C-alpha positions as CSV (number, residue, x, y, z in Angstrom):
1,X,131.1,108.0,99.9
2,X,130.8,106.3,96.6
3,X,132.1,103.0,98.0
4,X,129.7,103.3,100.9
5,X,126.7,103.8,98.5
6,X,127.7,100.8,96.4
7,X,128.2,98.7,99.5
8,X,124.8,99.6,100.9
9,X,123.1,99.0,97.6
10,X,124.8,95.6,97.3
11,X,123.8,94.6,100.8
12,X,120.2,95.6,100.1
13,X,120.0,93.4,97.0
14,X,121.8,90.6,98.9
15,X,119.2,90.8,101.7
16,X,116.4,90.9,99.1
17,X,117.9,87.8,97.5
18,X,118.1,85.9,100.8
19,X,114.5,86.9,101.8
20,X,113.0,85.8,98.5
21,X,115.0,82.6,98.4
22,X,113.9,81.6,101.9
23,X,110.3,82.5,101.0
24,X,110.4,80.5,97.9
25,X,111.8,77.4,99.5
26,X,109.5,77.5,102.5
27,X,106.4,78.1,100.4
28,X,107.3,75.3,98.0
29,X,107.6,72.9,101.0
30,X,103.9,73.5,101.7
31,X,101.4,70.8,100.6
32,X,100.6,71.2,96.9
33,X,97.1,71.9,95.8
34,X,95.9,71.5,92.2
35,X,94.8,74.7,90.4
36,X,91.1,75.4,89.8
37,X,89.5,75.1,86.4
38,X,88.7,72.5,83.8
39,X,91.1,70.1,82.1
40,X,92.2,72.5,79.3
41,X,93.1,75.1,81.9
42,X,95.0,72.6,84.0
43,X,96.8,71.1,81.0
44,X,98.0,74.6,79.9
45,X,99.1,75.4,83.5
46,X,101.1,72.2,84.0
47,X,102.6,72.4,80.5
48,X,103.8,75.9,81.5
49,X,105.2,74.6,84.8
50,X,107.0,71.8,82.9
51,X,108.5,74.3,80.5
52,X,109.8,76.4,83.4
53,X,111.3,73.3,85.1
54,X,109.0,73.1,88.1
55,X,107.3,69.8,87.3
56,X,108.2,66.7,85.4
57,X,106.0,65.3,82.6
58,X,106.0,61.6,81.8
59,X,104.0,59.4,79.5
60,X,103.5,56.7,82.2
61,X,102.9,56.7,85.9
62,X,106.0,57.0,88.0
63,X,105.1,56.2,91.7
64,X,108.7,56.4,92.8
65,X,108.7,60.1,92.1
66,X,106.2,60.9,94.8
67,X,102.6,62.3,94.7
68,X,101.0,62.6,91.3
69,X,100.1,66.2,90.8
70,X,97.9,65.8,87.7
71,X,97.0,63.3,85.0
72,X,95.8,64.7,81.8
73,X,92.9,63.1,79.9
74,X,93.9,60.5,77.3
75,X,94.4,61.9,73.8
76,X,95.0,59.3,71.1
77,X,95.2,56.7,73.8
78,X,98.0,58.5,75.7
79,X,97.9,60.5,79.0
80,X,100.6,62.7,80.5
81,X,101.6,62.4,84.2
82,X,102.9,65.4,86.0
83,X,105.1,65.1,89.1
84,X,106.8,67.8,91.2
85,X,110.6,68.0,90.9
86,X,112.7,68.5,94.0
87,X,112.4,71.9,95.7
88,X,116.0,72.8,95.3
89,X,115.9,72.0,91.6
90,X,112.8,74.2,91.3
91,X,114.6,77.0,93.1
92,X,117.5,76.9,90.6
93,X,115.2,76.9,87.7
94,X,113.2,79.8,89.2
95,X,116.3,81.9,89.5
96,X,117.4,81.0,86.0
97,X,114.0,81.9,84.6
98,X,114.0,85.3,86.3
99,X,117.6,86.2,85.4
100,X,117.5,85.0,81.8
101,X,113.9,85.6,80.8
102,X,112.4,87.7,83.6
103,X,109.7,85.1,83.9
104,X,108.2,84.9,87.4
105,X,105.7,82.2,86.5
106,X,102.0,82.2,85.8
107,X,98.9,82.5,88.0
108,X,97.5,79.2,89.2
109,X,94.0,80.1,90.4
110,X,93.5,83.9,90.4
111,X,93.8,84.4,86.7
112,X,94.9,81.0,85.4
113,X,97.8,80.9,83.0
114,X,98.3,84.7,83.0
115,X,101.9,85.8,83.8
116,X,102.3,86.9,87.4
117,X,104.3,90.0,86.4
118,X,101.6,91.1,84.0
119,X,99.0,90.9,86.8
120,X,101.2,92.9,89.1
121,X,101.9,95.6,86.5
122,X,98.1,96.1,85.9
123,X,97.6,96.8,89.6
124,X,100.7,98.5,90.9
125,X,99.6,101.9,89.5
126,X,96.6,102.0,91.9
127,X,98.9,101.5,95.0
128,X,101.5,104.0,93.8
129,X,98.9,106.8,93.2
130,X,97.2,106.1,96.5
131,X,100.4,106.1,98.6
132,X,101.8,109.2,96.8
133,X,98.6,111.2,97.4
134,X,98.6,110.1,101.1
135,X,102.2,111.2,101.6
136,X,101.6,114.5,99.7
137,X,98.8,115.2,102.1
138,X,100.4,113.9,105.3
139,X,103.8,115.5,105.2
140,X,102.8,119.2,105.1
141,X,99.9,118.8,107.5
142,X,101.9,116.9,110.0
143,X,104.9,119.3,109.8
144,X,102.7,122.4,110.2
145,X,100.9,120.9,113.2
146,X,104.2,120.0,114.8
147,X,105.7,123.5,114.2
148,X,102.6,125.1,115.5
149,X,102.7,122.9,118.7
150,X,106.4,123.7,119.2
151,X,105.9,127.4,118.8
152,X,103.1,127.3,121.3
153,X,104.9,125.0,123.7
154,X,103.1,124.3,127.1
155,X,100.2,126.5,126.0
156,X,96.6,125.3,125.6
157,X,97.1,124.9,121.9
158,X,100.1,122.6,122.4
159,X,98.1,120.5,124.9
160,X,95.1,120.1,122.6
161,X,97.3,119.1,119.6
162,X,99.3,116.7,121.7
163,X,96.3,115.1,123.3
164,X,94.5,114.6,119.9
165,X,97.7,113.2,118.4
166,X,98.2,110.7,121.3
167,X,94.6,109.5,121.0
168,X,94.4,109.0,117.3
169,X,98.0,107.7,116.6
170,X,96.9,104.5,118.3
171,X,94.0,103.9,115.9
172,X,94.9,101.6,113.0
173,X,93.9,102.7,109.5
174,X,91.6,99.7,109.0
175,X,89.7,100.6,112.2
176,X,89.5,104.3,111.2
177,X,88.1,103.4,107.8
178,X,85.3,101.5,109.3
179,X,84.1,104.6,111.2
180,X,84.6,106.9,108.2
181,X,82.7,104.5,105.9
182,X,79.9,104.3,108.4
183,X,79.5,108.1,108.7
184,X,80.4,109.6,105.3
185,X,79.5,106.7,103.0
186,X,76.5,104.9,104.6
187,X,74.9,107.5,106.9
188,X,75.5,110.7,105.0
189,X,76.0,109.2,101.5
190,X,78.6,111.9,100.6
191,X,81.4,109.5,99.5
192,X,81.5,106.1,97.7
193,X,81.3,103.1,100.0
194,X,83.7,101.1,97.8
195,X,86.3,101.8,95.2
196,X,84.6,103.2,92.0
197,X,84.8,101.0,88.9
198,X,86.8,102.1,85.8
199,X,83.5,103.0,84.1
200,X,82.6,105.5,86.8
201,X,82.6,109.3,86.2
202,X,85.7,111.4,86.8
203,X,84.1,113.1,89.8
204,X,83.1,109.7,91.4
205,X,86.7,108.5,90.9
206,X,88.1,111.6,92.6
207,X,85.7,111.1,95.5
208,X,86.8,107.5,95.7
209,X,90.3,108.6,96.7
210,X,89.1,110.7,99.7
211,X,88.4,107.9,102.2
212,X,91.5,105.8,101.6
213,X,93.9,108.8,101.3
214,X,92.5,110.2,104.6
215,X,92.7,106.9,106.5
216,X,96.2,106.1,105.2
217,X,97.6,109.6,106.0
218,X,96.0,110.0,109.4
219,X,98.7,108.0,111.4
220,X,101.6,109.6,109.5
221,X,100.2,113.1,110.2
222,X,100.2,112.3,113.9
223,X,103.7,110.8,113.7
224,X,105.1,113.8,111.8
225,X,103.5,116.2,114.3
226,X,105.0,114.5,117.4
227,X,108.5,114.1,115.8
228,X,108.6,117.7,114.5
229,X,107.4,119.1,117.8
230,X,110.0,117.2,119.7
231,X,112.9,118.0,117.4
232,X,112.0,121.7,117.1
233,X,111.6,122.2,120.8
234,X,115.0,120.6,121.4
235,X,116.6,122.9,118.8
236,X,114.9,126.0,120.1
237,X,116.4,125.4,123.5
238,X,120.0,125.0,122.2
239,X,122.8,127.5,122.9
240,X,123.5,128.4,119.2
241,X,119.9,129.6,118.8
242,X,120.2,131.8,121.9
243,X,123.4,133.2,120.4
244,X,121.5,134.0,117.2
245,X,118.9,135.9,119.2
246,X,121.6,137.9,121.0
247,X,123.1,138.9,117.7
248,X,119.9,140.7,116.8
249,X,117.7,138.1,115.0
250,X,114.1,138.1,115.8
251,X,112.4,135.0,117.1
252,X,110.9,134.3,113.7
253,X,114.2,134.8,111.8
254,X,116.0,132.5,114.2
255,X,113.4,129.8,113.9
256,X,113.2,130.0,110.1
257,X,116.9,130.4,109.4
258,X,118.4,128.1,112.0
259,X,115.9,126.0,114.0
260,X,113.8,124.6,111.2
261,X,116.8,123.8,109.1
262,X,118.6,121.8,111.8
263,X,115.4,120.1,113.0
264,X,114.8,118.7,109.5
265,X,118.0,116.7,109.6
266,X,116.3,113.7,111.5
267,X,112.8,114.6,110.2
268,X,113.4,114.3,106.5
269,X,114.7,110.7,106.6
270,X,111.7,109.7,108.7
271,X,109.4,110.9,105.9
272,X,111.0,108.3,103.6
273,X,110.6,105.6,106.2
274,X,107.0,106.6,106.8
275,X,106.2,106.2,103.1
276,X,107.2,102.5,103.3
277,X,105.0,102.2,106.4
278,X,102.0,103.5,104.4
279,X,102.8,101.2,101.5
280,X,102.8,98.1,103.8
281,X,99.7,99.3,105.8
282,X,97.7,99.6,102.6
283,X,97.3,95.9,102.3
284,X,94.4,95.6,104.7
285,X,92.9,98.9,103.7
286,X,92.9,98.0,100.0
287,X,91.1,94.8,100.8
288,X,88.5,96.6,103.0
289,X,87.8,99.3,100.4
290,X,88.1,97.1,97.4
291,X,91.0,98.9,95.8
292,X,92.6,96.8,93.0
293,X,96.2,97.5,94.1
294,X,99.1,95.2,94.9
295,X,98.3,95.3,98.6
296,X,94.9,93.6,98.0
297,X,96.5,91.3,95.5
298,X,99.0,90.2,98.2
299,X,96.1,89.1,100.4
300,X,94.3,87.5,97.5
301,X,97.4,85.5,96.5
302,X,97.6,84.1,100.0
303,X,93.9,83.2,100.0
304,X,94.1,81.6,96.5
305,X,97.4,80.0,97.3
306,X,98.7,81.6,94.1
307,X,102.4,81.6,95.0
308,X,103.9,82.9,91.8
309,X,102.0,86.2,92.3
310,X,103.0,86.1,96.0
311,X,106.7,86.0,95.0
312,X,106.4,89.0,92.7
313,X,104.5,91.0,95.3
314,X,107.0,90.0,98.0
315,X,109.9,91.1,95.8
316,X,108.3,94.5,95.2
317,X,107.7,95.2,98.9
318,X,111.1,93.9,100.0
319,X,113.0,95.8,97.4
320,X,111.3,99.1,98.1
321,X,111.7,98.7,101.9
322,X,115.4,98.0,101.7
323,X,116.2,100.6,99.1
324,X,114.3,103.2,101.2
325,X,116.5,102.3,104.1
326,X,119.6,103.0,101.9
327,X,118.1,106.3,100.7
328,X,117.3,107.3,104.3
329,X,120.9,106.7,105.4
330,X,122.3,108.6,102.5
331,X,119.9,111.5,102.9
332,X,121.6,112.4,106.3
333,X,124.8,113.3,104.4
334,X,123.0,115.5,101.8
335,X,120.9,117.4,104.4
336,X,123.8,118.0,106.8
337,X,127.3,118.2,105.2
338,X,128.9,117.5,108.6
339,X,127.6,113.9,108.3
340,X,129.8,111.8,106.1
341,X,128.4,108.3,105.7
342,X,131.1,105.6,105.5
343,X,133.9,107.8,106.6
344,X,136.6,106.5,108.9
345,X,136.9,107.8,112.4
């Protein structure tokens, strides 16, 4: 088991490394655009890029090196000329800077010359709180609805729950938030129409979480409900549950002691996977509601062509997604001792 865990973690980090490497190389092959801002800002930016090994700095023009990225104003009769170094050399320097100094580069246009990792750390808390609250709300509600539908199988209650779930599971969160904003923010005025600023009151900040948490958790609630109903119905029709009833257990005792426990074996790992789905889906929702999280920052970094921020954001999403897959696989063995991950046949 220990070897299997180490192997899966190693493969997860190897996959992360490959994804980030391909992303870096492909992005760096795109046409280069100069950063926005005046000469002092651009000089500071290109000097930082030179120190990191991403551009070359020369005291005279070097046409053989390719396209000139920037020419600084003449100071004491001398100008500096900045040229981009080969992509593979940039890639090697990028890896060296991350490993030795944990330096992911600086922002080019979004917050010029501010470290990309610093910008990410200021925003990641918003996304973490939002996704944790969504999961805390979605998991119990979805499980309870699924259990209720399974216990009332083929009744009017089951049909109503299943129909509502089938209708609303197809609605994306960014479409749902448009209707919710129209009704509860603009028409009724009960909730804020955008993310409250840091200077807002505590009550306003609390209300600011209601719309995004509801919209992010709506699809997972429907997914948990369907999955729980299907698994519980299958378990309730099994032979061992019939045997438990014949031994004298009531229907409630058989369900609580045996059916729910066995139905949770495939359900619990899906909860971990669904959390990652919420995290990825919050990119568009954060942009629509103005939430200053890393999901919105990912979109902004693409619009601003601020690739150093994009790489850090991509690293976070990729690492979390792959590690969640590892945790999902390992959770099967902890929930059901009969499952031994990595064991030989």
